[in-house]
Steps between C-alpha positions, in 0.01 A plus 500: 500500500878555464666522158872518459685660216572153368127415518407817324741435206379134473136600505554786251679273257228233537228767440674635190542149355134406570289794632190290559681238717699780669179680592341183636802432718498859641129478577555168675785643705301797612172324570423519872823695565434849349185691561375790280687754719832322470448466123445878464809558713692272269395705201580820666841365597579400136395839377707675772812286422460578130480882580814472723692316233402753237608790716832341599576437134423856400718640787791281374425561129300811449494452120270197550217717640320533172489119463416420866257798572355578157211715635735730684305469827645520846600167659202515739254587224639217279471250784141593579417493134657153458316368810172637367554341168572164667190533715298565181663202337396274792140618465505448119645153522239401752181659366565455124603138564183439707281662233651255249406203714814469705501360859798681647494702827600860554753390758681283248468768221683731747758233578582427131522867404744548790701193393510619139635836615750323720636315195510825299691659794769240435507599137525868607801411721672337208409805282649744767821297512522497125461882502804518726714223352388413145284779357457335157310212655233736654279505185504120480407464866228760461355305206514180706298672769241624258451141360509341842212697638230369268649156509476478883165673522335267245618191695415650835145609403436150353617338822302742713167457325543148367487599129621238258563724193816707528419672174168632625656613823775681308249682273294592806813644669594699189151654472478575869852645500421716210192645663676563831799661325270726297312605821822574684640696210197725500516548877879582491444736208230685694723544803796625281726192534703420180806288441844668514592676182139592408 
């Protein structure tokens, strides 16, 4: 399955406008074309590109390190942590959704988490350009990204599992995210990782 830059932009905009419809389109496009291995490779590629973009931005603009690498980890450690978090998200999206009566597959959960991260990679690119060219816009772009994640995830999970109530899906995501964040915070605290400045 070949996707050009123009295709990516069009699909990303469509997914932002209507996450459920965008997710359904992505699943149709990948059906029969991408196996589980290729979908894991796609997720790994998106995480790697995000790490490379972060490192390039820091090399050009070192003062942005506290924003782009808030935990103060090495690039490799941060990349592995991000990939682990995405893998955990895939499992949570699949198993929690199935437990709630959803019908989605693990392969499609993996695909949609990878696609969500690909969209956020575009936001990260815009954020990095803003850091270099128009720093006052960075906070606004960061806020947009923070709002975009639950918006996309809610629609994607609803499409994946066939849920009709977006409100219930959103509340489930909030509850699951809180639990996962709490668990990760405890793990990071135990291994001595803290945000920069702490």
